[in-house]
N, C-alpha and C positions, 0 to 999 in steps of 0.2 A: 575423753579428749575432744575438745572443740578447737579446731585449728583452721587457719586460712593459708593458702599457698597459691602459687601460680599454676603449677602442674601437679596433679595427683597421679602417681603411677601405681597400678594395682597388680601385684605379683612380683616377687623378688627372684624370678628366674633370670637367665642370662640376658634376655631382652630388656626386662625392666631395669636390671642393674646397669646395663650398658647405657640405656636411655637416661637414667638418673645421673650417671657420670657425665654424659655429654651436656646435659642441662645444667648440672652443677658447675661445670667448667665455664659455661657461658653466663654465670651469675644469676640464673633463674632459680627462684625459690621453689624447690621440688621436695615432695614428700613421697616416699616409697612405702607402701603398706603390703604386708604379707600375712595371710591367714594362719600359716604354719608358724611354729615357735622358733624355727631355725631354718637355715638353708637345706634344701634337699641334699642328702649325702651320697646318693648313688649316681654313677655316670649314666647319662642317657645318650648324649651325642659322643662321638669318638673322633670326629674330624673337624678341623678348623682350616679355612682356606686363606688365600692371600688377601682377599678383599676384607675379610674379618680381622686379620692381623693388622691391616692398614687402619681399620677403625680403632683397634686397640692402641695403635701408634698415635692416632689423633687424640684419643682420650688420655694419652700420657701414661699408659699402663703396659705397653708391649714388653718392656724389659722384665716385668714381673710375670707376664704370661708365658714367655718363651721357655723358661725352665720346665714347664709342664707339657712340652710338645715333642714330637718326633718329626723333624723337618724332612720334607721330600719322601714321605712314606709311600712306597710302591703298593699297588693293589694288583693281585693276580686273580682273574676270573677263571675258574677251572671247572671241568665237568666231573661226573661221578668217578671217572677213572684217574683223575688228577691231572689230565692234560690241560695245558694252558689255552683257554679260549681267547683271552685278550689280556693285555698288560696296561695298567694306567700308571704312568710315571712322568708327569709333566715337570720339567726342570727349569722352566722359565722363571724369571724374576721381574716380570713386566710391571708389577705393582710394588716391587721392592721386597717381597717376601716369598718364601716357598709356596707353591700353589696348593700343595696337599700336605697336611700335617696331622699326625695322630695327636690326641691330647686327652687329658683327664679333666672332664668338665667340672666336677665339684671343686677342684683346686683352682681352676680359673674363675669360677663363681666367687670363691673366697677373695681372690685378687680384686674382682670388681666391687665386692662389698667393702673391702678395706679402702678401696680408692675413694669412696664417698667421704671418708674421714678428712679428705683434703679440703672439703668445701663447707663453710659454716652455713651456707644456704641450702644444704641437702640434708635430709633427715630420713631415718628408716625406723619403721615400727613393725616388729613381728607380733604374731598373735592378734592381728587386727584384720577382721573379716568384714568386707564391704557387703552389706545386705540390701542396700537400696541406693539408687542414684536419681536425683531430681534436678532437672535442668531448668534454668530460667534465663532471662535475657543477659545476665551478667556472668553466669558461670554454672557450676554444678555443685550441688550439695550431696555429699556421700554420707550415708548413715552406716555406722559400724555396729557390729553385733553387740558391743557393750553399751550401746546407746549414744556413744559419742558421734560427733559429726565433723566433717572436713569440707570447707568451702574452697573450691578451686576454680580457676578460670577455665582449665581444660583437664580432662581425665584420659589416661591411656590405660586400657585393659590389656595386660600381658600375663594372663593368669592360666595359660595352658589351653589345650584343645577342648576341655570340658567347660570352658569359660562360663560362669554364671552371668557375667555381664552381657555377653553376646546373647545368651538365651533370654535374659531379662528384657533386652532391647528387641527381641523378636527377629534378629538377623539370621537369615538362612545359613546353612553350612553344608552345601551340596558337594557330592562326590561319592566315594565308595569306601566300604570297610571290608577287608578280606574276611572270609568266613572262618579262617583258622588263626590262632594266636601264635606267638613266638615266645621262646624262653631265652633270657640273657643270663649267662653265668660268668661272673668275674672272678679271676683267680690271682692271688699274689704269688710271688716267686715263680715267674713265668716258666713253665716246664718245657716250652719249645725253644724260646730264646732267640728267635729270628726277628728282624725289625719290621717286616712287611705285614700286610693284611691279605687274607685269602677269602674270597667268596666262592663257596662251593655249590655249583648248580647240580647237585646230585638228585636224580629223580626219586631215589629211595628216601631221602630227607635232605633238604637244602640246609646250608649252614654258613656261618662266617667265623673266621678265626683271626683275631686282630691283636697285634702287639700294641701296648699302650705304654706311656712313660712310667718310670719308677718300678719296673719289673712286674707290671700288671698285664694279664692277657684276658681278652674277652672272647667268649664263644656265644654265638647266637644260633639257635636251631628252630626250624619250623615245627610247630606242634600240629598234630592232626585233630580232626573234629572230636574224637573220643578222648583226647588228652587235655588236661587242664591243671588247675592249681594243685590238686591232690597228687598227681604224678610228679610235679615239680618239687614238692616237699619230700618225695621218696628218694633216698640216696641211691637205691638200686637203679631206679629209672635214670637219674642224672648220670650216674657212673656208666650206664649202658650207652648214653649219648656220647660220652667222652672217651669211651674205650677205644674207638678207632683212631683217636688223636694223640693219646699219651700212653706210655707203658703201663702206668698204674693209677687209674683215676682216684682210688681210695687215698692216695698220698697227696692229693692236691690241696692247696690252702685256699678253699673257696671263701671268697669275701661275701658274696651275695648271689642270690638267684631270684629272678623276677619274671613274671609273665607280662607280655605287652601285646597290643593289638596293632595291626597294620591299617592305617587310614590314609586316604588321599582326598582331602576336602578343602574347599576355599569358601570363605565367608562371602555373602552376597554383597556386602559393602564394608569398607574399612573405616568409614566415618559416619557417625550419627550425631549431627549437631556439634556439640563440644566434646564428644566422646569418640575416641579412636581405638581401633583394634590393632594389635601388633603381635608378631611371633605366632606361636601355635594357636592363639586365640583367633587369628585371621586366616591361618592356613596350616595344614599338616600334610606330611608326605612320607612315603616309605623311607626307611633308613638306608636302603642300599645305595642311594645316590649321595649320601653323606651331606645333604644340603639343608636339612631342616633347621639346624642350629644357625647355620650361616645365613639362611634366608631371614631369620628373625633379627640377626644383627644388622642386615641390610635395612630392615624396617626401621630399627632404632636410629641408624645413621641418617636415613632419609628424613625421618620425621623430626629428629632432634634439632637440627639447625633451623628448620622451619618454625617449630614451636618457639624456639628462643627468639627468632626475629619478630614474630608476632607479639609475644609477651613483652618484649623490650620496646615495642612501638616502632620498629624499623620496617615492618611490612603489614599489609592489610590481611585480615583473617582469610581472605580468598586464597592466599598462598597455601593454606592447609588443605585445600581441595586437591592440590597437585600430589599429595602423598598417595592417595588411592590411584590417581591417574598414572603415576609413574610406577608404583609397585605392583599393581594388579597384573599387568601384562607379563612382567618378568616372572613373577611367582607362579603364574599359570603355566608358563613354559617349564619351570623347574619341577613342578608337581608332575607334569606329563612325562618328563624325562625320568624322574625317580620311579614313577609307576611302571613305565616300560621296562626299566632295568630290573625292578623287583619281579615282574612277571617272567622275564627271561630267566632269572636265576632261581626262582622258587617254584617253577612249574614242575609238578610231579608226574606229568604224563610222559611216559618213556618215549613215545613217538615224537612229541613236540621237542623234548630235550635232544633227541637224535637229530632232528631237523636243525635246531639251534647249533649243534656241534658241526653239522655239515656246512652251514652258512659261515661259521667262524673259520673253519679250515680253508674255505675258498676265498677268504679276504686277501686282497692284494697287499704288497708291502706298503703301499701308500695308505691304504685303509687301516692297516695295523699301526702305522705311525700316527695316524690321526687319533686312533683310540688311545695310544700311549700318551699323547700330549693333551688328552682330555678335551678334544675338539667337540665332543657331544655336549659339553656343559655350556648352556646359553649364557652369554655375557649381558649384563644390563645395558640396554640402549633405549633411550626414551625418544619417542617421536613427538610427544606432547608433554606439557608441564613447564618447568623452568628451563627451557631450552629454546634457542633461536637458531633456526636453520637458514643459512645464507647460501645463495647460489654459487656455483663453481666460478671462481674469478676468471675473467677473460683478459689475458695480457700476453703480448708477444715476448715478455720477459720470463714467461713460464712455459716449460715443456707441456705438451698435451699428454695427460696420463689419465687412465681410468682408475681413480683412487676413491675409496668410500669416504663420504663425509662423516666426520666423527662427533659432531655435536650430539649430546645426549649419551655418549659413552664415557667410560672412565679414563682419565688421563694417566699415562704411565708414571712410574716413580723410579727413574734411574738414580744412581749416585751422582752427586754434584759436589761443589764446594760452596761454603759460605763466603762472605766478602773477605774473610781472613785466609782463605785457601784451605780450610779444614774440610776433608771429605766426609760426607754424610748423605743420607737419603734426602731426596728433593724436598719433601714436605718439611723436614727439619731445617733445611737450608733456607727455605722461603718463609717459613711460618705457616700456621694454619689459617683457615677462614677463606673468605673470598679472595681471589687472586687474579690480577690481570698480568699476563706473562707475555713478554715480547722477546723475539730473538734479535740480539745484537743492536737493539734500539732502546732509547730512553722512552718509556711509555708516556711520560708527561708531554712529550712533543706532539702527541696525537690525541690528547684529551683536552676538552674545553674546561674552563673553570667550573661550570655548572656540573659537568660530569665528575670531575675530581671531588667536588664537594659532596655529591651523592655517594660516591664510593667511600669517602671518608666516614660518612654517617654509618655505613655498613661495616666499617673497620677493615675494608679491603686493603690488600697489600699490592703495591705496584712492583713488579719484578722484571729486572733486565737481565737476560741470560746472555753471557758472552763466552767465547772459548776461554779456557783457563789461561791461555797465554796472554789474553788481553786483560785479565782480572786486575792487576795493579793499576793499569791505565784507567780502566772504567771506574774502579773504586774511587780514585782521586777526583774524578770529574762527575761523580754521581749526583743527581739532583736530590735535594732533601726529600725524604720520604720514599725514595726508591731503593729497593733491596737488590743488590747486585749478586748474581749467582754465577759461578764458574762451571762451564760444561767440560766434562772429561773426555769427550770424543768416543769413537768406537761405535759398534753396531747398535748398542742399546742406549745411545746418548740422546739428549735433546736435539743436538744438531742433526742426527740421523732422522729423528722424528720429523723435524721441520723440513729437512731436505726431501723427504718422501711426500710432502703435501704442499699444495699451493696456498699456504697461509704463513703469515709472519707473526700472528698474535692469537692468543686464546684467552678466554675468560673462564675461570674455574670456580665452581661452587664450593662451599665448605665441605661437601662430601666427595670432592675430587672429580666430580662429573664435569665434562666440558659443556659449559652453558652456551658457548659460541666460539667459532673460529673464523678468522678473516685476514685479509691483507691489513698491514698496519695503518694505511691511510683511511681505511674504513672503520677503524677502532671506535671513534667517538660515537658514530651512529649506531654501531652494533652494541656498544655498552648501554646506550639509551634503551635499546630494545630489550636487552637482558634485564635491566632495572624494571622495565614495565612487566616483563614476564614474571619477575620475582615479587611483583606487587609492592615494590619498595615505596615508602612514603617519606 
């Protein structure tokens, strides 16, 4: 095969599949190659979060993904005696979706693969191994194992933690690998039947027991240094692990059993010229935090719109430098959190486990509530990149309040109405892509002709948010090109969001990150600064 494309994605895992869908959606000519002859059929990840579901919504696939999830899945962290150390049960819908969901990864991967059939500009080739990459001034030539070549303007390696591309480029992968392995056992016809997940910090042997959709249950056990593949294949050994959990392990319908290794590593850089690293190729983390899969989807979501903008001539190549600038800090935090949780729950020193139990028992009700709502999970917030930080407005029309500036964080997604009054999630009501959103104002009244023309080139949507009661009036008088959205009111509404902050306008990126926030009269100047930060041309 000798082919040319805009973007070559190496690896048909969830990150590569998601990125290919996002690029295909934007009209980018994308080729996805995978060295295996079919999708991996065993579950690795078991949790999908609200940010990732919002990415699936953006890609137009969330309705197909949801049947393979358990929404609002609780997690109980327990000790060796079964006492609850902490409970994780966030019920917020800040981004429009449940914050924690169990899921079956292979079925979601199939949804992502099938999603590519929507785009004539997206192609997939299995059994295609990339054995060399040669970069020149115009792009990258990838040589395949069968002798074929692919010329692409950009390459994204999303081929897993053992990435040949990362190694070929000589990019470091610093961090740590735990000296002991773990075993995953997946069982059909769940013999427990409860909907939650349990992480057992038993100093005798740590474990996890996780309910998954479609009657599947996963167990994970720590293996000790003298245990390995041979024991995993021994039914007596596996049944011995499961005996404390079920009445009769011999009657379980075991789907698969696999050995895995715990890593916590981050690549030294995420960009090498025209080649990018994403997902496990760029970072790996312990499974306890449930954020490895989700962190990879964040990579795809962050990089996808930027690649599309550059390929389509809407932004300068320098925009792509912001991928590493924005993602590296957050993923470093996530790896640290996951590693800390893994050490707390898998430490087999009885004295350390007892000290952990004492600390958990002494937590205040406020600390327990913070654990419950998953306050330990760092939210993405960018200080640099495609973000404009504006000073706190000074106005006697505003109360003085100590509120955080939210530029660089993710904008919420409450329910709203479209112009016809139909209730739906905000992103569906406004449409996807760049958005300039103003409260109770026509945004065109604050934008110059030059600024509107620049936003039009980006395909940006101008959105006027009004209370639902005003919707018929505003709809009749809306300026051409302005999308009118009705706010439903209440604690989680857009009105409540604006009421709590000294701003009347926000500029939102295609990945729903707040590029800037300001008073409406400042909008034209702030949009100009956002366009500059986005390297718009």
